[in-house]
C-alpha positions in Angstrom: -218.9 -28.2 42.9 -221.7 -29.9 44.8 -221.6 -27.0 47.3 -222.1 -24.5 44.3 -224.9 -26.8 42.5 -227.0 -26.8 45.9 -226.8 -22.8 45.8 -228.2 -23.1 42.1 -231.0 -25.8 42.9 -232.0 -24.6 46.4 -231.2 -20.8 46.2 -228.9 -21.0 49.4 -226.7 -18.2 50.4 -223.1 -18.1 49.6 -220.9 -17.8 52.9 -218.9 -14.7 53.3 -215.2 -14.9 52.1 -213.1 -13.3 55.0 -209.2 -12.3 54.6 -206.7 -12.3 57.1 -207.7 -8.6 57.8 -210.8 -9.6 58.8 -214.7 -9.1 57.2 -214.1 -8.1 53.5 -213.8 -4.5 53.5 -214.6 -3.3 49.9 -216.8 -4.7 47.6 -214.2 -4.7 44.6 -211.8 -6.8 46.9 -214.6 -9.1 47.8 -215.5 -9.9 44.1 -212.3 -10.7 43.4 -211.4 -12.9 46.8 -214.7 -14.3 46.4 -214.4 -15.8 42.8 -210.6 -16.6 43.6 -211.5 -18.5 46.5 -214.3 -20.5 44.7 -211.9 -21.3 41.7 -208.6 -21.9 43.8 -210.5 -24.1 46.6 -209.3 -22.2 49.8 -208.9 -18.3 50.6 -204.8 -19.0 51.7 -204.4 -19.4 47.5 -206.9 -16.8 46.4 -204.8 -14.5 48.7 -201.3 -15.3 47.4 -201.9 -15.3 44.1 -204.5 -12.4 43.9 -207.3 -12.5 40.8 -208.5 -10.3 37.8 -210.5 -7.2 39.0 -214.3 -6.7 37.4 -213.2 -3.2 36.3 -214.7 -2.9 32.7 -218.1 -0.8 32.8 -220.9 -1.7 30.7 -219.8 0.5 28.4 -216.6 -0.5 28.3 -218.3 -4.1 27.3 -220.4 -2.9 24.7 -217.8 -0.7 23.0 -215.4 -3.8 23.1 -218.0 -5.7 21.1 -218.7 -2.8 19.0 -215.3 -1.9 17.8 -213.4 -4.8 18.6 -213.2 -6.8 15.2 -213.2 -3.3 13.3 -209.7 -3.6 12.3 -207.0 -3.9 9.4 -209.2 -6.6 7.7 -212.2 -4.4 7.0 -210.1 -1.5 6.3 -207.0 -3.0 4.2 -207.3 -6.6 3.9 -210.4 -6.6 2.2 -209.0 -5.0 -1.0 -207.3 -8.6 -2.1 -210.9 -10.3 -2.1 -212.1 -7.7 -4.6 -209.3 -7.9 -6.7 -209.6 -12.0 -6.6 -213.2 -12.4 -6.7 -215.1 -9.2 -7.5 -218.0 -7.0 -5.4 -220.8 -9.8 -5.3 -218.6 -12.3 -4.2 -217.1 -10.5 -1.7 -220.9 -9.1 -0.3 -221.9 -13.3 -0.3 -218.9 -14.0 1.4 -218.8 -11.7 4.4 -222.7 -12.2 4.4 -222.2 -16.1 4.6 -219.2 -16.0 7.0 -221.4 -13.5 9.3 -224.0 -16.1 9.7 -221.5 -18.6 10.9 -220.0 -16.1 13.3 -223.4 -15.2 14.5 -224.1 -18.8 15.3 -220.8 -19.6 17.2 -221.1 -16.0 18.8 -224.8 -17.3 20.1 -223.1 -20.6 21.6 -220.4 -18.6 23.4 -222.7 -16.0 24.9 -225.1 -18.6 26.3 -221.5 -20.4 27.9 -220.3 -16.9 28.9 -223.3 -15.6 30.8 -223.5 -18.8 32.5 -220.0 -18.7 33.9 -218.2 -15.4 33.2 -214.8 -16.5 33.4 -211.5 -14.6 32.4 -210.2 -16.4 29.4 -213.3 -18.2 29.2 -212.8 -20.2 26.1 -209.9 -22.7 27.3 -211.8 -23.4 30.4 -215.1 -24.2 28.9 -213.2 -26.8 26.6 -211.3 -28.2 29.4 -214.4 -28.6 31.5 -217.0 -29.8 29.3 -215.1 -31.5 26.6 -211.7 -32.8 27.5 -208.8 -31.3 29.2 -206.6 -31.9 26.3 -208.7 -29.6 24.2 -208.7 -27.0 26.7 -205.0 -27.2 26.8 -205.1 -27.0 22.8 -207.2 -24.2 22.4 -205.4 -22.0 25.1 -201.9 -22.6 23.7 -203.7 -22.1 20.2 -205.7 -18.9 21.4 -202.5 -17.6 23.1 -200.2 -18.1 19.9 -203.1 -16.8 17.7 -203.4 -13.7 19.8 -199.8 -13.3 19.9 -199.3 -13.5 16.1 -202.1 -11.3 15.7 -200.8 -8.7 17.7 -197.7 -9.1 15.5 -199.8 -8.4 12.6 -201.5 -5.1 13.6 -198.5 -3.6 14.7 -197.0 -4.6 11.1 -199.9 -2.9 9.9 -199.5 0.2 11.7 -196.1 0.2 10.2 -197.5 -0.2 6.6 -200.2 2.7 7.3 -197.8 5.1 8.8 -195.9 4.9 5.4 -198.4 6.6 3.5 -197.1 10.1 5.0 -193.5 9.2 5.7 -191.4 5.9 4.6 -188.0 7.7 5.1 -188.2 6.7 8.9 -187.3 3.5 9.6 -190.3 1.4 10.5 -188.5 0.0 13.6 -189.3 3.1 15.6 -192.8 3.3 14.7 -192.8 -0.7 15.9 -191.5 0.2 19.1 -193.5 3.1 19.9 -196.7 1.3 19.5 -195.4 -1.6 21.6 -194.6 0.6 24.4 -198.3 2.1 23.9 -200.1 -1.1 24.1 -197.7 -2.5 27.0 -198.7 0.8 29.0 -202.4 0.4 28.3 -202.4 -3.4 29.6 -200.1 -3.6 32.5 -201.3 -1.1 35.0 -205.2 -1.9 35.3 -207.9 -3.2 33.4 -209.9 -0.1 33.5 -207.1 1.6 31.5 -207.5 -1.0 28.9 -211.3 -0.8 28.7 -211.2 3.4 28.6 -208.8 3.1 25.8 -210.8 0.6 24.0 -214.1 2.9 24.4 -212.2 5.7 23.1 -210.6 3.7 20.0 -213.8 2.0 19.2 -215.6 5.4 19.5 -213.3 6.5 16.8 -213.7 3.3 14.7 -217.4 3.4 14.7 -217.9 7.1 13.8 -215.4 6.4 10.8 -216.9 3.3 9.5 -220.3 5.1 9.6 -218.9 8.3 8.0 -217.2 6.1 5.5 -220.5 4.5 4.6 -222.4 7.8 4.0 -219.7 9.0 2.2 -220.1 5.7 0.0 -223.9 6.4 -0.3 -223.0 9.9 -1.4 -220.6 9.2 -3.9 -222.6 6.3 -5.4 -225.4 8.6 -6.0 -223.2 11.6 -7.9 -222.7 13.7 -4.8 -219.1 13.6 -4.9 -217.3 16.8 -7.0 -217.4 15.3 -10.4 -221.1 14.5 -9.8 -220.8 11.4 -11.4 -224.0 8.8 -10.5 -222.1 5.3 -10.2 -225.3 3.1 -9.1 -224.1 -0.3 -9.8 -221.7 0.3 -12.6 -218.7 -1.6 -11.8 -221.2 -4.6 -11.1 -221.5 -4.8 -14.6 -217.8 -3.5 -15.9 -216.0 -5.2 -14.8 -218.3 -7.4 -13.5 -220.0 -8.3 -10.3 -218.2 -11.9 -9.8 -214.9 -12.6 -11.4 -213.7 -16.0 -12.3 -210.7 -17.2 -10.1 -208.5 -20.3 -11.5 -211.3 -21.7 -13.5 -213.7 -20.2 -16.1 -217.4 -19.9 -16.1 -219.4 -20.6 -13.0 -216.7 -23.1 -11.7 -214.5 -19.9 -11.9 -217.0 -17.5 -10.0 -217.7 -20.1 -7.4 -214.2 -20.3 -6.5 -213.9 -16.7 -6.4 -216.6 -16.6 -3.8 -215.3 -19.4 -2.0 -211.9 -17.6 -1.8 -213.5 -14.7 0.1 -214.4 -16.7 3.0 -210.6 -16.7 4.3 -210.8 -12.8 3.9 -214.0 -12.5 5.7 -212.9 -14.9 8.6 -209.8 -13.0 9.3 -211.5 -9.8 9.4 -214.3 -11.2 12.1 -211.4 -12.4 13.9 -211.5 -11.2 17.5 -215.5 -11.2 17.6 -215.2 -13.5 20.6 -213.3 -11.0 22.7 -216.2 -9.7 24.7 -216.7 -13.5 25.9 -212.8 -13.4 27.2 -213.5 -9.8 29.0 -216.4 -11.3 30.8 -214.3 -12.4 33.7 -213.5 -8.9 34.3 -217.1 -7.1 33.7 -219.0 -5.8 35.9 -222.5 -7.2 35.8 -221.5 -10.0 33.4 -224.9 -11.5 33.5 -226.6 -8.5 32.0 -223.7 -6.6 29.9 -222.5 -10.0 28.1 -226.2 -10.9 26.8 -226.9 -7.5 25.9 -223.4 -7.4 23.8 -223.9 -10.8 22.0 -227.3 -10.0 21.2 -226.5 -7.1 18.9 -223.8 -9.3 17.1 -226.1 -9.8 14.1 -226.7 -6.2 13.5 -223.1 -5.3 14.2 -222.2 -7.6 11.4 -225.2 -6.6 9.1 -223.9 -2.6 9.3 -220.4 -3.0 9.5 -219.5 -5.9 7.3 -222.4 -6.7 4.9 -223.2 -2.7 4.5 -219.4 -2.0 4.3 -218.7 -4.6 1.5 -221.6 -3.6 -0.5 -220.4 0.1 -0.1 -217.1 -0.5 -1.5 -218.7 -2.5 -4.4 -220.4 0.2 -5.7 -217.7 2.9 -5.4 -214.4 1.0 -6.5 -213.9 -1.1 -9.8 -212.3 -4.5 -8.8 -209.6 -3.9 -11.5 -208.3 -0.5 -10.2 -204.7 -0.3 -10.5 -203.9 1.0 -7.4 -206.3 -1.8 -5.9 -204.2 -4.3 -7.9 -200.9 -3.0 -7.0 -201.0 -1.6 -3.6 -199.5 1.3 -2.0 -197.8 2.9 1.1 -200.0 3.1 3.9 -203.8 3.3 3.4 -202.7 4.0 -0.5 -204.2 0.5 -1.3 -207.3 0.7 0.9 -210.4 0.5 -1.1 -212.1 3.0 1.0 -209.3 5.6 0.1 -209.0 4.8 -3.4 -213.0 5.3 -3.5 -212.3 8.6 -2.0 -209.4 9.5 -4.2 -211.4 8.2 -7.5 -214.5 10.8 -6.5 -212.2 13.7 -6.5 -212.0 14.4 -2.4 -208.4 15.6 -1.6 -208.7 15.9 2.0 -210.3 12.9 3.6 -207.6 10.0 2.8 -205.0 11.3 5.2 -208.1 11.6 7.7 -209.0 8.1 6.8 -205.0 6.9 7.1 -204.8 8.4 10.8 -208.0 6.5 11.5 -206.9 3.0 10.4 -203.6 3.7 12.4 -205.7 4.3 15.2 -207.7 1.0 14.2 -204.4 -1.0 13.8 -203.2 0.4 17.3 -206.3 -0.6 19.0 -206.3 -4.4 17.7 -202.9 -4.6 19.0 -203.6 -3.3 22.6 -206.8 -5.8 22.6 -205.1 -9.2 21.4 -202.4 -8.1 23.9 -205.1 -8.3 26.7 -206.9 -11.6 25.1 -203.7 -13.1 24.6 -202.6 -12.5 28.7 -206.2 -13.9 29.5 -205.7 -16.9 27.6 -202.4 -17.6 29.4 -204.2 -16.9 32.6 -207.0 -19.3 32.1 -204.4 -21.7 31.2 -202.6 -21.5 34.8 -205.9 -21.8 36.1 -206.3 -24.8 34.3 -203.0 -26.1 35.6 -201.9 -26.4 31.9 -199.5 -23.4 32.5 -196.8 -22.6 34.9 -198.9 -21.1 38.3 -196.6 -18.2 38.3 -198.7 -16.7 35.7 -201.6 -16.6 38.2 -199.8 -14.0 40.0 -202.0 -10.6 39.6 -201.0 -6.8 40.9 -203.1 -5.1 43.3 -204.9 -3.9 40.3 -206.2 -7.2 39.0 -203.7 -7.5 36.2 -201.7 -10.9 35.8 -198.7 -8.9 34.8 -196.5 -12.2 34.0 -199.2 -13.3 31.4 -199.2 -9.6 29.7 -195.1 -9.4 29.9 -194.6 -13.1 28.2 -197.3 -12.0 25.7 -195.9 -8.6 24.8 -192.3 -10.2 24.4 -193.8 -12.0 21.2 -194.6 -8.7 19.6 -190.5 -8.3 19.1 -191.1 -10.6 16.1 -192.6 -7.6 14.2 -189.3 -6.3 13.9 -188.9 -8.7 11.1 -190.8 -6.5 8.8 -187.8 -3.9 9.2 -186.0 -6.2 6.7 -188.8 -8.2 5.2 -191.0 -5.3 4.3 -194.2 -4.8 6.2 -196.7 -5.7 3.3 -195.3 -9.1 2.9 -195.0 -9.7 6.8 -198.4 -8.9 7.2 -199.7 -11.3 4.6 -198.1 -13.7 6.3 -199.2 -13.0 9.7 -202.5 -12.9 8.2 -202.6 -16.2 7.2 -201.3 -17.7 10.0 -203.8 -15.9 12.2 -206.8 -16.9 10.1 -206.5 -20.7 10.3 -205.9 -20.6 14.3 -208.9 -18.4 14.7 -210.9 -20.9 12.9 -209.7 -23.7 15.2 -210.9 -21.4 18.2 -214.4 -21.2 16.7 -214.5 -24.8 16.1 -213.5 -25.4 19.6 -216.4 -22.9 21.1 -219.0 -24.9 19.1 -217.8 -28.3 20.3 -217.4 -27.1 23.9 -221.1 -25.7 23.6 -222.9 -28.9 22.3 -220.9 -30.7 25.2 -222.0 -27.7 27.4 -226.0 -28.1 26.3 -225.9 -31.6 27.1 -224.4 -31.5 30.3 -227.3 -28.9 31.3 -229.7 -31.6 30.4 -227.8 -34.3 32.1 -227.6 -32.3 35.4 -231.1 -31.1 35.4 -230.9 -27.8 34.6 -233.8 -26.3 32.6 -232.4 -24.1 29.5 -235.7 -22.1 29.8 -234.3 -20.7 33.0 -231.0 -19.4 31.8 -230.7 -15.5 31.7 -229.3 -16.0 28.2 -230.4 -18.7 25.9 -229.2 -19.3 22.6 -232.1 -19.5 19.8 -232.5 -22.8 17.3 -229.8 -24.7 19.4 -228.3 -27.5 18.8 -228.6 -26.8 15.3 -227.0 -23.2 15.3 -224.0 -24.6 16.8 -223.7 -27.7 14.5 -224.3 -25.5 11.6 -221.5 -23.1 12.5 -219.1 -26.1 13.2 -219.5 -27.5 9.6 -218.8 -24.3 8.2 -215.7 -23.9 10.0 -214.6 -27.3 9.5 -214.9 -26.7 5.7 -213.0 -23.5 5.5 -210.1 -25.3 7.5 -209.9 -28.2 5.2 -210.6 -26.2 1.6 -208.9 -22.7 2.6 -205.9 -23.7 0.7 -207.4 -25.3 -2.4 -205.8 -23.3 -4.7 -202.3 -24.9 -4.3 -204.0 -28.2 -5.5 -205.3 -26.7 -8.8 -203.0 -26.9 -12.0 -199.9 -24.7 -12.0 -200.3 -23.2 -8.4 -198.9 -25.6 -6.3 -196.6 -23.7 -3.8 -194.8 -25.1 -0.6 -195.1 -21.6 0.9 -198.7 -21.2 0.4 -199.5 -24.7 1.3 -197.7 -24.7 4.7 -199.3 -21.3 5.6 -202.9 -22.9 4.7 -202.4 -25.8 6.7 -199.7 -25.4 9.2 -202.4 -24.4 11.8 -203.9 -28.0 11.6 -200.8 -30.2 13.0 -199.9 -27.3 15.5 -203.5 -27.6 17.2 -203.7 -31.3 17.1 -200.2 -31.3 18.5 -201.1 -29.5 21.2 -204.1 -31.8 21.4 -202.3 -34.9 21.6 -199.6 -33.8 23.8 -201.6 -33.3 26.7 -203.7 -36.5 26.0 -200.9 -38.6 25.9 -198.9 -36.9 28.8 -201.9 -36.8 31.2 -204.1 -39.5 29.7 -207.0 -37.4 29.6 -210.1 -38.7 28.6 -213.6 -37.3 27.2 -215.7 -35.7 29.5 -219.4 -37.1 30.3 -221.9 -34.7 30.2 -223.2 -35.7 33.6 -219.7 -35.3 35.1 -218.8 -31.9 33.6 -217.9 -29.0 35.8 -220.7 -26.3 35.1 -220.8 -25.2 38.8 -217.2 -24.3 40.2 -217.0 -20.5 40.4 -220.4 -19.8 39.8 -221.7 -19.4 43.6 -219.8 -16.2 44.3 -221.3 -14.5 41.1 -224.8 -15.6 41.8 -224.5 -14.1 45.4 -223.3 -10.4 44.0 -225.8 -8.0 43.6 -225.1 -5.2 41.2 -226.8 -1.6 41.2 -229.6 -1.1 38.8 -228.8 1.8 36.5 -232.0 4.2 36.3 -231.8 6.5 33.8 -233.0 10.3 35.1 -233.6 11.5 31.7 -234.4 10.9 27.9 -230.3 11.3 26.6 -229.4 8.9 30.0 -232.1 6.4 28.7 -230.5 6.3 25.4 -227.1 6.4 26.5 -227.8 3.3 28.9 -229.4 1.8 25.8 -226.6 1.9 23.7 -223.9 1.6 26.3 
């Protein structure tokens, strides 16, 4: 750590790392070996276990950030919030949650740009806060990713029912599981290309849906019926939930925050990929700076578009249906009398679910890899293939996807809702941990004499942004199951679903706290240096556009 700090403060050169065969013979291999040697402490251990490869190009990172959170929550899950709370409540709920997500991502972006590590979040918590928090958030993240993997596969099974509900869902589940394992097990570049294609399809689709919604709202559909904000008047902009009057409308608004959190789940994926990104000091800030516009365009405008094209009391929306039949987007198109689009949208939603499953298998495996680097998971999970894939991590995480076969007997819709609620609360704990880690990271920079004005990416309005986001996530964790405490609504199942994540997280924390007798990390002692020198020594080739088209493309990706 002292050596790396000297490189930062004195600007010295980092020594070349040599393998048994002599001087580094390939640039990519040298990056892998150099980073591994920095983190593991010696070259022998680095060569024994291998390391992840920086195989994700700039366009991969940008499109992972753009499309990574456009999943079934936006296409399917948002419908239930409209039925319960109304269009204005959903719009406000997604906007409020989006502001908190933006604040949290600014915190994560600053840490990931300073030290882009594979898995990232458990390592930041262990280094800057408490090793017990690193253990808790690492295993919580892994569990969350593995369960979300099941949720997305379950959602894909629901979607296929739109066309054919006679073939056993087990067949479709098996195909999707094999697909996502294949995309993750061979090389990270294959995963990156798959996500690039998936994200492109999702982005084109959501842009198309927004345009279609605008046309329908202005009367451009086959019926030429101009809708305007008709459905905000009848059945109403804000519906009463549990209570009556203003109290009922407020509770309806508050209930949308959990739905919004699920839709935003996975937004932190870009930081997990930072440890395998080319030129992370340029590409990670570029992706994080665009979070605000991504939230505004996809989620805020998306919820507004649905709210003006579908009434919240639509029978199909209330009762649900096979596949995308209960997606508010498809219902809006049906109501407008456009016959072809629903099947196309259904295919895109299927692609979206498969993409999200692919992404969460990737993130889950990297969280497990990060835990092994922290010494909080068996060292066998450090083992990587020659292409830089931690294949034991991928295999163990993929094995959890077998739980999805529960949907064959329990019914896909029921299982999806159950998985959705479980993953929402664990995701919130991840975001809480990120905010706490950043607050301590900022203190560590100050205590160790690092001027934040010299950082390549400096999050604005800190530490107020971090504290505000932290308070917001804690509020939702504590009150997300408020409905079960109201008169006549007590349910053991709903209570457990809403709050089971709290004892799970703290059980992880106190287990490691007691077992290893860890203590809170003092800012002056926090390890903000290990692993940084090898990256600082890397010089990445600059992309120089040759024409106007390349200039536009380089700006996008």
